C-alpha positions as CSV (number, residue, x, y, z in Angstrom):
1,X,2.8,23.0,-94.1
2,X,-0.3,24.0,-92.2
3,X,0.8,25.7,-88.9
4,X,-2.8,25.9,-87.7
5,X,-2.8,22.3,-86.4
6,X,-5.7,21.2,-84.5
7,X,-5.2,20.6,-80.8
8,X,-6.8,17.5,-79.7
9,X,-8.3,18.0,-76.3
10,X,-7.7,15.0,-74.0
11,X,-10.3,14.3,-71.4
12,X,-9.3,15.4,-67.9
13,X,-8.5,12.6,-65.5
14,X,-10.2,13.0,-62.1
15,X,-8.0,14.1,-59.2
16,X,-7.2,11.2,-56.8
17,X,-9.3,11.7,-53.6
18,X,-10.9,9.7,-50.8
19,X,-14.5,8.7,-51.3
20,X,-16.9,9.1,-48.4
21,X,-16.7,5.4,-47.7
22,X,-12.9,5.4,-47.5
23,X,-13.0,8.5,-45.2
24,X,-15.5,6.8,-42.9
25,X,-13.4,3.6,-42.8
26,X,-10.2,5.6,-42.1
27,X,-11.9,7.5,-39.2
28,X,-13.2,4.2,-37.8
29,X,-9.8,2.6,-37.9
30,X,-8.2,5.7,-36.2
31,X,-10.9,5.6,-33.5
32,X,-10.2,1.9,-32.8
33,X,-6.5,2.5,-32.7
34,X,-7.0,5.5,-30.4
35,X,-9.2,3.5,-28.0
36,X,-6.6,0.7,-27.9
37,X,-3.9,3.3,-27.0
38,X,-6.1,4.9,-24.4
39,X,-6.9,1.6,-22.8
40,X,-3.2,0.7,-22.8
41,X,-2.3,4.1,-21.2
42,X,-5.1,3.6,-18.5
43,X,-3.8,0.1,-17.7
44,X,-0.3,1.5,-17.4
45,X,-1.4,4.3,-15.1
46,X,-3.3,1.8,-12.9
47,X,-0.3,-0.5,-12.7
48,X,2.0,2.3,-11.8
49,X,-0.5,3.6,-9.1
50,X,-0.8,0.0,-7.7
51,X,3.0,-0.3,-7.5
52,X,3.3,3.1,-5.8
53,X,0.7,2.2,-3.2
54,X,2.4,-1.2,-2.4
55,X,5.8,0.5,-2.1
56,X,4.3,3.1,0.4
57,X,2.5,0.3,2.3
58,X,5.7,-1.7,2.5
59,X,7.5,1.3,4.0
60,X,4.8,1.8,6.6
61,X,4.9,-1.9,7.6
62,X,8.7,-2.0,7.8
63,X,8.7,1.2,9.9
64,X,6.2,-0.2,12.3
65,X,7.8,-3.6,12.7
66,X,11.2,-2.0,13.3
67,X,9.5,0.1,16.1
68,X,8.0,-3.0,17.6
69,X,11.2,-5.1,17.5
70,X,13.2,-2.4,19.1
71,X,11.4,-3.1,22.4
72,X,11.8,-5.8,25.1
73,X,10.4,-9.3,24.5
74,X,8.2,-9.0,27.6
75,X,7.4,-6.7,30.6
76,X,10.1,-7.1,33.3
77,X,9.0,-9.8,35.8
78,X,6.3,-11.1,33.4
79,X,8.5,-13.9,32.0
80,X,8.4,-15.1,28.4
81,X,5.2,-17.1,28.6
82,X,2.5,-14.5,29.5
83,X,-0.9,-15.2,28.1
84,X,-2.6,-11.8,28.1
85,X,-1.2,-9.3,25.6
86,X,-1.7,-5.5,25.2
87,X,-0.7,-2.3,26.9
88,X,-1.5,-1.6,30.6
89,X,-3.5,1.4,31.6
90,X,-0.4,3.7,31.9
91,X,0.9,2.6,28.5
92,X,-2.4,3.1,26.8
93,X,-3.0,6.6,28.3
94,X,-0.3,8.2,26.1
95,X,-1.2,10.2,23.0
96,X,0.0,7.3,20.9
97,X,2.4,4.4,21.3
98,X,5.2,6.4,22.9
99,X,4.8,4.5,26.2
100,X,4.9,1.1,24.7
101,X,8.0,-0.7,25.9
102,X,7.6,-4.4,25.1
103,X,6.4,-6.3,22.1
104,X,3.1,-7.6,23.4
105,X,1.9,-4.0,24.0
106,X,1.4,-3.7,20.2
107,X,-1.0,-6.6,20.0
108,X,-4.4,-5.9,18.3
109,X,-3.5,-2.4,17.0
110,X,-6.0,-1.2,14.4
111,X,-5.3,2.3,13.3
112,X,-7.1,4.4,10.6
113,X,-5.3,6.2,9.2
114,X,-1.8,4.9,10.0
115,X,-0.1,6.8,12.8
116,X,3.4,7.4,14.1
117,X,4.4,6.5,17.7
118,X,3.0,9.8,19.0
119,X,-0.5,9.3,17.5
120,X,0.0,11.7,14.6
121,X,-1.1,10.7,11.1
122,X,1.7,9.5,8.9
123,X,2.7,12.0,6.2
124,X,2.0,14.9,8.6
125,X,4.3,13.9,11.5
126,X,7.8,15.1,12.0
127,X,8.9,11.9,13.8
128,X,9.3,13.7,17.1
129,X,5.7,14.2,18.2
130,X,5.0,17.3,16.2
131,X,3.7,18.3,12.7
132,X,6.0,18.9,9.7
133,X,5.7,22.1,7.7
134,X,2.4,22.2,5.7
135,X,4.4,22.4,2.4
136,X,5.9,18.9,3.2
137,X,2.7,17.1,4.3
138,X,1.0,14.6,2.1
139,X,-2.5,15.6,0.8
140,X,-5.1,15.6,3.6
141,X,-7.1,12.6,2.2
142,X,-4.2,10.5,0.9
143,X,-4.1,8.0,3.8
144,X,-7.5,8.5,5.2
145,X,-8.7,5.1,3.9
146,X,-5.6,3.2,4.9
147,X,-5.3,1.0,8.0
148,X,-2.4,-0.5,9.9
149,X,-2.8,-3.6,12.0
150,X,-0.6,-5.6,14.4
151,X,-1.0,-9.1,15.9
152,X,1.3,-10.8,18.4
153,X,0.8,-14.5,19.0
154,X,2.6,-17.7,19.9
155,X,3.5,-20.3,17.3
156,X,4.3,-24.0,17.5
157,X,7.9,-24.9,18.2
158,X,7.8,-27.7,15.6
159,X,6.1,-25.6,13.0
160,X,6.7,-21.8,13.2
161,X,3.9,-21.2,10.7
162,X,1.2,-22.7,13.0
163,X,-0.5,-20.2,15.2
164,X,-1.4,-21.5,18.6
165,X,-4.8,-21.1,20.2
166,X,-5.3,-18.5,22.9
167,X,-3.9,-19.7,26.2
168,X,-1.1,-21.9,24.8
169,X,2.5,-20.7,24.9
170,X,5.9,-21.6,23.6
171,X,9.3,-19.9,23.4
172,X,8.3,-18.4,20.0
173,X,6.2,-15.5,19.2
174,X,5.2,-13.9,15.9
175,X,4.8,-10.2,15.2
176,X,2.6,-9.7,12.2
177,X,2.1,-6.3,10.6
178,X,-0.5,-5.6,7.9
179,X,-1.4,-2.5,5.9
180,X,-4.8,-2.3,4.1
181,X,-6.5,0.3,1.9
182,X,-10.2,0.5,1.7
183,X,-11.4,0.4,-1.9
184,X,-15.1,1.6,-2.1
185,X,-15.6,-0.7,-5.1
186,X,-14.0,-3.8,-3.6
187,X,-13.7,-3.6,0.2
188,X,-10.4,-3.8,2.0
189,X,-7.3,-4.5,-0.1
190,X,-4.1,-5.8,1.6
191,X,-1.1,-3.9,0.4
192,X,1.6,-5.2,2.7
193,X,2.2,-8.0,5.2
194,X,5.3,-8.6,7.3
195,X,5.8,-11.4,9.7
196,X,8.7,-11.9,12.1
197,X,9.4,-14.8,14.5
198,X,11.0,-14.0,17.8
199,X,12.5,-16.5,20.2
200,X,12.5,-16.1,24.0
201,X,15.9,-16.7,25.6
202,X,15.5,-17.1,29.4
203,X,17.9,-15.0,31.5
204,X,21.0,-16.9,32.7
């Protein structure tokens, strides 16, 4: 028997690999998928930021309307049907709203940025007419484009959603508080609006 058998050399099979076209297609698919994920993340961040801003604005509005409703319906002796609203000269000479003592004093407030009763920017105040420690203040520019507004007006007795024209009165007033944020790309954006109807009960 011949031990020197011939070894037949089989042709080598090429190693499996990506071609340039396959690699290009793979990169393109990965880029598209990455863009979709990035867009989804951006949208999620924007939604979260919007929810946070609305929550803050709601807190600002509730704090202000609670402050207003903690006061008298009208100035003593003025009765429940006065026509002119707003603070008198003594009330408006304070540093903020600390001298306001009846609901109509708050009419036509327009404050940028929102302030506490002592005229100190919200997020920097300590609630007692002073500033909180710097480490606990909001960033300096956080609320600079925000605005708080208040309107006080009479409404129809038969339809409490109908605002009466200036000069007409009923036993029902509305206190409306709004909070806006100025968006440079789209103007003022309303973040919160609270409306409370208050009834006048004549003294017995």
